[in-house]
GUTIMAR-160449 format. One record per atom (N, C-alpha, C): x negated, y negated, z negated. Coordinates in pm, whole numbers, plus 50000, padded with zeros to 5 digits. Layout:
residues N
XYZ;...
END
This chain:
residues 314
472344512822763;472084522422871;472884518322995;472244517923112;472914514523235;473074527123319;474334530023357;474624542223432;474344539923580;473574548823640;473254548123782;474384554523861;475134546423937;476304551424008;475924560724122;474774558424183;474324567424290;474094581524235;473434582224122;473204595224059;474514601524013;475414593223966;476724598223922;477484604224040;477404597724156;478054602924276;477454616324319;476134617324310;475474629924344;475914640924247;475994637824119;476464647424019;477874652324054;478784643124087;480144646924125;480124656024248;479294653024345;479234660924467;478724675024439;477744676324350;477234689524312;478354697824251;479144691624164;480244698924100;481304702824202;481674693324289;482704696024389;482274706824487;480974707124522;480474716924619;480114730224554;480024730424422;479724742924352;478264746624347;477374737224381;475954740424374;475114729424435;473804729924410;472884719624457;472634720624607;472554732824661;472274734524803;473414729124888;474654732724851;475814728124927;475954713024918;475664707324799;475734692924783;474674686024869;473474691924875;472414686024955;472794685525102;473444696125152;473874696325291;474924685625317;475854684125224;476924674125241;476364660025238;475374657725152;474814644325134;473654641325228;473254651325308;472114649825399;470844646225321;470654653225210;469464651725128;468814665325111;467584665525063;466944678225032;467454683124897;467394696324878;467844701824750;466984696624634;465664695924647;464874690524537;465274676124502;465624668224603;466024654424577;467324654024498;468284662624536;469554663024462;469334667624319;468524677924302;468234682924167;467554672124082;466634664824145;465914654324074;466864643224029;467784639224116;468704628424081;469624632423966;470094644723967;470944649323856;470134650323728;468894655023738;468034655823619;467764642023562;467554632223649;467344618523604;468584613223532;469754616523584;471004612323519;471094618523380;470774631323370;470814638123241;469814631923143;468634628823191;467624622823104;468054609123054;468714601523142;469174588223099;470274589222994;471034600122999;472114602322901;471634610322781;470414615722791;469824624022684;470694636022651;471184642622758;472004654522740;471934662922866;472454674922859;472534683822975;473974684023025;474144681123152;475484680723211;475844693623282;474834700323339;475064712423417;474224723823361;474894735123333;474204747223288;473734754723412;472404755923429;471834762223546;471344776323519;471724782123406;471134794923364;471714806923439;472914805623492;473544816923559;473384816323709;474054825923776;474014826323922;474764814423981;475764809523910;476534797923955;476444786923850;476474774723895;476384763623800;477674762823719;477524758023595;478674755623508;478484742423436;479574735323416;479494722823342;479394725623193;478544718123125;478514718522980;479694710322928;480024711022799;481094702322746;480834687622776;479564683522769;479224669622803;479474666922952;479174676923033;479394675523176;480864674323210;481724681623139;483174680723160;483654666423134;483164660623023;483544646922988;483064637223095;481804638723137;481254629623237;481994630623370;482394642723409;483104644423535;484424636823534;485164637623424;486444630523416;486254615423426;485224610323357;484974595923365;484434591823502;483654600623564;483134597523697;484274596023797;485264604923788;486424603923877;487134590523858;487264586423732;487944573823704;487144561923755;485814562723743;484954551823790;485124549723940;485074560624017;485144559224162;486574556824210;487564561224132;488934557524163;489114542524149;488534536824043;488614522424022;487914514924136;486804520524185;486114514324298;486984514424422;487704525624445;488614526424559;489744516224546;490224514424423;491284504724400;490794490524426;489534487924394;488974474624421;488954471924571;488574482124650;488584480624795;490004478324845;490964485824787;492364484224828;492874470224797;492464464824683;492894451424645;492364441024743;491124442824786;490534433524882;491244434425017;491594446725057;492244448625186;493664443025189;494234440625073;495584435125070;495654421525138;494544414425140;494554401125202;494424402025354;494084413925406;493894415225551;495054422325619;496124425325545;497294431425605;497064445925640;497714450425746;497694464525784;497024466625920;496044458725953;495344460426078;494394472426073;493814474725957;492924486225939;493234492325802;492654503925776;492854510225646;493124525025661;493444531425550;493654545825549;494814549125456;495634558525498;496754563425417;496634578525407;496444583525286;496444598025261;497674601025177;498614608025236;499864611525167;499854626325132;500314629325012;500404643224969;501824648124981;501984661224992;503314667024998;503314681324949;504334684924872;504484699024837;504714706924965;504504720024960;504344727925081;505474725925182;506714727425139;507834725925232;507934711625283;507874702125192;507984688025230;506804683825316;505604687825276;504414683825349;504334689825488;504984701225509;504944707825638;506054703025732;507254700625678;508404698025764;508944683825757;508534676025658;509044662325647;507954651925670;506794653825608;505754643625615;505234641025757;504974651125840;504434648025973;505284638226055;506614640326068;507374630426145;507454616926076;507454616725943;507464604025872;506174596325898;505054603225891;503774596725914;503604592726060;504194600426150;504154596626292;504924583526313;506074582226245;506844569826255;506064558226194;505344561026084;504534550526021;503394546126113;502754555726178;501654552426268;502134544326388;503354547126435;503904539326545;503994524526506;504304522026380;504424508226332;503064502026302;502134510426256;500824505426214;499724513926277;499484512426406;498524521126476;497094519926428;496744509226357;495384507726308;495084515326181;496094521326120;495904528525993;495534543026020;494464547725957;494054561725966;494944570125876;495484581025929;496474589125858;495864602425813;496214606625691;495794619625640;496914626025559;496974639325557;497974646725481;497274657225395;497654658025270;497194668825181;498424676525134;498454689425164;499604697825132;499204708525032;500064710924933;499834721424834;501114723824758;501084733524667;502294735524587;502414724124485;503514724224409;503804713024320;502684709924222;502094720224162;501024718124066;499814711524130;499464715924250;498284710524317;498484695924357;499684692524405;499944678824447;499954669424326;500564673824217;500564665624096;499134663124048;498314673524052;496924672024008;496194662124099;496464662624230;495844653324321;496224638924292;497484636624255;497934623224220;497274618524090;497264627123991;496694623523860;495204620723872;494494629023951;493044627423965;492674615824058;493654610524131;493364599424220;492954603524360;492994616624392;492654621124527;493734617324627;494954615724579;496104612024662;496724599424603;497054589824688;497654577524638;499154578624621;499824584624718;501284586024714;501634599724768;502694605624717;503084619024760;504594620124765;505064629624844;506484632924851;506604647324803;507444649424702;507544662424637;508984667324636;509124680624634;510424686924612;510584688924462;511524681524401;511704682324257;510934671624184;511294669424060;510674658923980;509304663223928;508294654723939;506994658123881;507054657623729;506184665123664;506204665923519;505104657823452;504064653823526;502934646723466;503374632923416;503014629823293;503434617223233;502824605123303;501694606923372;501014595623438;501714591323566;502714599123612;503324596523741;504694589823727;505004581523824;506334575523835;506924580323966;508234583023969;508854588524089;510234582724109;510734584124230;512094579824262;512624588524374;513914592124370;514474600924474;514644593724606;514444601124717;514674595424850;515634603924933;515624617124913;516494626124989;516894637924900;517714647024956;518034659524890;517684671124982;517464682724923;517104694624999;517994706124954;518624712725050;519504724125019;518794737025056;518934747224973;518314760124998;519344770225046;518944778825140;519824789125193;519104802525192;519874813225185;519334826725195;519134829925344;517964835325378;517674838925516;517464854025527;517864859525642;517724873725669;517204875725811;516794887925839;516474892025975;517784891826056;517754887826184;518984887026262;519794900026263;519114911626262;519844924226265;520254929326129;520084921226026;520424925425890;521924927825877;522304936625786;523734939925768;524554927625732;523964918325654;524714906225617;524914897225739;523874896125822;523994888225944;524994894626040;524954908026052;525904915026137;527334912826088;527494912825955;528834910725900;529344896925935;528444887225936;528854873625971;529304872826115;528614880026206;528984879726347;530314886926369;530494898526302;531744906026315;532914897626266;532674890126155;533734881826101;534134871026200;533244867526291;533564858126396;533574843626353;533114840726231;533144826926183;531984819026242;530774823626223;529594816826274;528404825926250;527224821026287;526034828926259;525624827826113;526294819526036;526054818725892;527154826125820;526774836025740;527724844525670;527814840325525;529004839825471;529194836625329;529314849725252;528464851525152;528414864025077;528584861724928;529014872024862;529044872224716;527694877024666;527284872724547;525984877124494;525834892224489;526934899324460;526854913824450;526444920424581;526714913824693;526364919324824;524864918924850;524134910924769;522684910124784;521964920124695;522684926924608;522064936124513;521304947024587;520104949824540;519284960224600;518434955724716;518634943424764;517824938324874;516454933824822;515354937024893;514044931524853;514084916324863;513774909524754;513874894824750;512464889224746;512134880724845;510794875024858;510774861224795;509824858824705;509734845924636;508364839824655;508304826624635;507064819024652;506084821624538;504854816524556;503784818124459;504014809624334;503384813024220;503484804624100;502994790424128;503644780724067;503294766824089;504144760124195;504924767924270;505794762424373;507124758424312;507624746424349;508934742124299;510034750724360;509814755824482;510804764724543;510944777524462;509844782424410;509904794824331;510794792924208;510694781524144;511534778924028;513014780124063;513404774724178;514794775524222;515154789724264;514204796724325;514464810624363;514724819224239;513914817524137;514084825324015;515384821723945;515734808823948;516994804523886;518184810423960;518114810624093;519204816224172;519354831224147;518224838324139;518284852624112;518934855323976;518604846923879;519214848423746;520714845523752;521074834723823;522494831223834;523284841923907;522644848224008;523344858224088;523214872324032;522464873923922;522304887023861;521454896523941;520464891124015;519594899524098;518314902724023;517754914624050;516514918723986;515534923724091;514244922024060;513194926924148;512864917124258;511574914024272;511144904424374;509714907624417;509344902424534;507994903724587;507434889924611;506234887424563;505634874124575;504944872624710;505284861724779;504694858424909;504174844124903;502994841624960;502384828324952;502814819825071;503564809125043;503874799125145;505134802025224;505834791425269;507094793125342;506924799625478;505844796725548;505654802625681;505504817825671;504754822525571;504574836925552;505894843425515;506674836725431;507984842025393;508874843425516;508894833325603;509724834025723;509314845825811;508004847625829;507534858625912;507874872125848;507774872725715;508084885225645;509574888525657;510424878625644;511864880925659;512184885125802;511614878225900;511864881626040;511414895826072;510354900526003;509844914026025;510654924625952;511584920325865;512434929725794;511924934125658;510984926425601;510454930225471;511354926425355;512374918425380;513294914525274;514064902025311;514744896325212;515464883825229;514844873425137;515164860825158;514574850525073;515494838525066;515154829324977;515874816824959;514884805624988;515144797725092;514204787325134;514974774625170;514224763925189;514834751425233;515444753225372;516654748025391;517304748925521;516484741925629;515684732125588;514914724425686;513714732125740;513174741325661;512004748625709;512384759825805;513684762825817;514124773325911;515034767726019;515074754626035;515974748526133;515734753926274;514464754726313;514134759526448;514464774326462;514104782326361;514334796826368;515824800126371;516634792626299;518084794926302;518664790726438;518114780126496;518624775226624;518334785126737;517164791626734;516834800626845;517074815426812;517674818026694;518104831626663;517054840726605;515884835326567;514854843926508;515184847626364;516014839626299;516464842426162;517954839426154;518594845026052;519994842026023;520114836725882;521124828525857;521344822625724;522574828725661;522484830525530;523604835725452;523884826025338;525084820825331;525454811925222;526054820125110;525404819924997;525834827624881;526514818224783;527644822424732;528364814324633;528284821024497;527984813224390;527754798724391;526394795224452;526374784724532;525144780524598;524214773424499;522894774624519;521964767024434;522204752024451;522024744624345;522194730124352;521104724124441;521434713824519;520404707024598;519334701524505;518094701524552;517014695924472;516624682224527;516194673224442;515804660024491;514444660324559;514304652624665;513014650024728;512594636124681;511444635224615;511044622724551;509704618024603;509504604924600;508174599324623;507574596524486;506274598324475;505614596824345;504224590924362;503784583924259;502424578724253;502074576224107;500804574024079;500394570823943;500934557223904;501484556323783;502074543723740;501034532823718;499774536823694;498734526923668;497814524723788;498164530323904;497304529024021;497674516424100;496654509124141;496854497724229;496964503024371;498154502524428;498394508024560;497894498624668;497264504424770;496804496424882;497954492224970;497704483125063;498784478225150;499414489225235;498614498925283;499174509925362;500094518525276;499664521325153;500494529225062;501784521925028;501684509025005;502884501224975;503844501025094;503304499625214;504154499425333;504814513025356;504084523825328;504644537225345;505774539525245;505574535225122;506614536625021;507854528725062;507664516625113;508804508625158;509554515725270;508824522325360;509474529725467;510254541625412;509654548825316;510324560325257;511654556425192;511694544825132;512924540325066;514054537825165;513714536825294;514734534525396;515084546925477;514494558425440;514824570825509;516224575325467;517074578125565;518454581725535;518754596625551;517894603825626;518154618025647;516854625125682;516884638425671;515734646425711;515544645525861;514314647825908;514094647926053;514804659726117;515254657726243;515804668726319;514684677126376;515014685826469;514004694726526;512944686926601;513344676526672;512394669326757;512044655426711;512824649126623;512524635326590;513154631726456;512764620226404;513354615326281;514694609126314;515724613326245;517074608726278;517284594126242;516864590226124;517244576726080;516244570725986;515534560726033;514724552225948;515094538025984;515654531125888;516064517325917;514904507725895;
END
């Protein structure tokens, strides 16, 4: 049996788009043509890949298996293109870097800007999500290289540390803890005991976030109870600034807000341990020249970017 790769690609697109009509629009084909190509694929395999009986399409067990192999087939095709491009250097190509939410928002953009300055012919892309989503992107081959907060858990991935990230408690500027810091006259950062945070609404990240794991660990270490779930660091910052509670976030994601007084920082002792910032990729993936060059640059990063620029890339 010879597998038709064109039909396999159409099948993947139908699954990714969630239906035949959406896939037809994406592929610039008619819906009957898309349906026919998938049916032909099923007939060649002598099985049903998509259950069409409900309001929404669903993969059959055979379809689940085929989807996983289809992803691997086209990932291998991408790797073949990357291997060929290795002989042409970095004049053209594409780099899609993934990043967990905090890292992808506050670290990756200046890093990729520095990379583009060196290699202006490379097309740049960023995919940002929580830790689980970024790991899945690496494993599935949607992302070639990623920078994550904390160590990835997927066995297919290899990682190495490049930086560290420290977390701080943030409050509204008029908060009693911030006021206490100003009265003390030391600085706008107040040092507090865990007991002083008792009873404060504590805002934590969504499930799957590496920051949430550290937030929950800190609450346990400090003997705090009760929390409110907020999605994403930007929403948490806005919620804290509005007075909805306090939170524990990366010091780098609030650098601007602390500088202009929109938020205040509170150092609680014992402080959470710094978490590693790591670069990661699939151990069995053939990396393209752009990905290899980006990894080499990451290994030379000495510090987090400042408010306006990257401090040190050798």
